[in-house]
C-alpha positions, 0 to 999 in steps of 0.5 A: 501499498505504501507503493501505491501511495507513493505512485499517487503522490508522485502523479498527484503532485505533478499533475497539480504542478503542471496546472500551476507552472504558468503561474509560479515557473520560472528557471532557477538553474542551468546546467549545460544544456539543461534547465532547472524549473522551480517547479522541479524543486517545489515538486520533490519537496511537496513530495517529501514533505508528504512523506516524512513531514515537516522538514529542514529549513535548507532541505530545497538546498539539498533538494536542488543540489540533488537534481542538479547532479541528475542534470548534469549526468544528463548532460554528459549523458547527451554529450557522450550519445547515451542512447535509450530506446523507446521500447525501453520508456514504453515498457517502464512507463505502462508497468508503472501505469499497470502498478497502480492501476493493478490496486485499483482492480484494474479500473481504467475510469478510477483512474481517469476520475482520480487523475483528471486525465485519459491514461494516455495524457498521463504517459505523454505527461510522463514520457519525457522525464522517464526517458531522462530518469533512465537516461541518468541513471544509465549514466551512472551507471557507466560512470561507476562500472570500473569501481571496485575494492580490493581486500586491502582497500576493504581492510584499510577501509575498515581500519579508517573508522575509529574503534569506538565508532564501529557498528555494533551487530546483533546475534544472526543466523543464517537458516535453510529450509525444505517446503513440501506442500501436501497434495490433495487426495484423489476423493478429495480432487475429484470432489472439487471437479464434480463440484465445479462441473455442477455449477458450470451445467447450472450457468451453462443449461440451466441460465443461472447467473455466473456472479450469483453462483461466484458468490455462494460458493467461490473460495477466494475473495473475489467471491463477494464482487462476483468472482470479478478479477478486472482488467489484467495483461497477459503474466499477471495470472499463473499458466494454466489460469491465464492460458484457459483464460485467453483461449476464451471468446467473449462470455464463454465459460471455460471446463474445468482448469487445475492450478495451484490455488485450486480448480476454477470456472473461468468467463471471459467477460471482455477482450480489449488488445493484449488486456482481458476482463475475466471473473471465475468460481474458485473451488479448493479442495480439502485438505484432509487430516490424512494429507497433513499426515503424510505430508509430515511424514514425507519431510521426517522421512527426509531429515532422517535421509540427511541425518543419517548422511545418505544426502546431502541438505542441499541435494535434498532441496533439490530434490524434495523442496518445492520449486516455488518458494524462494529458497529453493534455487538459493541452495534451500537458504532463506533470504532475508528481504530487509538486506537482500543477503542470508543473515537474519538477526533473531528478531526478524525471523518469522516466529515459527522459525525463530522459536524452532531455531532458538534451542538448536545446535548450528547444522541441526535440522529440525522438526517438520512443522506447519506454516500458512503458504503465501495464498495461506494454504498449509505448508510443512518445512524443516529447517536447518541451523546453518550458522549462528554469531554472537554480538559483536562489534563488527570485525573483518573475520565475521563481517567481511562481506558488509564491510566490504558493501560499505567500502564500495559504497563509499568509493562511489560516493567519492568517485561521483563526488569527483567527476561532479567537480570536474565536469562542473569545471567543464560546464556551463551553469546557473544558480538563482540568487534565491540558493544565495544561502545554500552551503552546498550549492558554492561548488557550483556557483563559479564567479563567471557562471553565477547568474543572479536572479 
């Protein structure tokens, strides 16, 4: 939801300022061939205020400098003939619009009512800004492509930090998992299919209303809106569902379709080019106690194979773990979404994993335990505690990868600052006098290029 609100803020604030440009806009800076408008600074200030509350008095100084750095990179990108393909711009533009539409259930009319513009008009308004943004990102990437750090540089970076300023790291663990989803037994599978086939017969032959039957029988949240899934482009639905939906004609109802979520009846309401508007009725077959027990026993037998050294944990992941979970392609290691690495502070773990590993020894493996999958279904996992560190001050032995990342970022910042200073000396720059009180802009205010308003 924060992403949705952010997107709305960006579009709404820019739209509002666009309507006021004739009144408030003026050029407040020039960097090479690039102009900086007052509205650009004010838009970013308004957006930051909406996100963070009241800003420091000199916030506009930092915003202006950030914009000037981007304009400097954009200007140099044009001089260096850095190109961005139209197809790339359109792909990113469509993705951003689709992201907002997804929170509106694909309702184009709601989007247009909110912004007071058609989708095409919104795209036209933001297309050039997005092209410039991609160009700047590419230029920055080109500038930093050669920046690396050697082990000796990592050590020097670490040694420059005063001992009493070194960060204190809490205890961290690495955890591997093997996940198994209980399988529906044949009797329950048949029962679900039979139920949907009878519902289909009531619609096709009995003339009953699809939406009313979806409200009564569908096993997902869309039931409350008659199974309506809104407008969607290719790639939104799981493959089995999507393949069946795109084969339908308007108002046609599919045969029973199986997916990872259960069994569906799908009705195509309308098609617009590569987008479809569908509704469905989902029936999830019941997982019995016997199915759950079978899943537990299956994982317990895998655990025994690993503990008896008949198979490694890594190989067991490849042979037996659910391929749809993230850890499957990472040798079973769970990724910390907050950091992107495999280390978790104890408090960041899911409670079920936390309590499971609390008393485990490194390399030991838990008994199977239940957890809720992405769509709320019951799944089982066994976990291996792969490493555990004690609380400690940062040191090269235990925290090399973190220190290396910090060293690279520090070197990149120094490299960019050096590049900016060099390009300032070779680029025409003008800064409006309203920023006279900004110490951070002194470097940009060269005597022969500084223009008062």
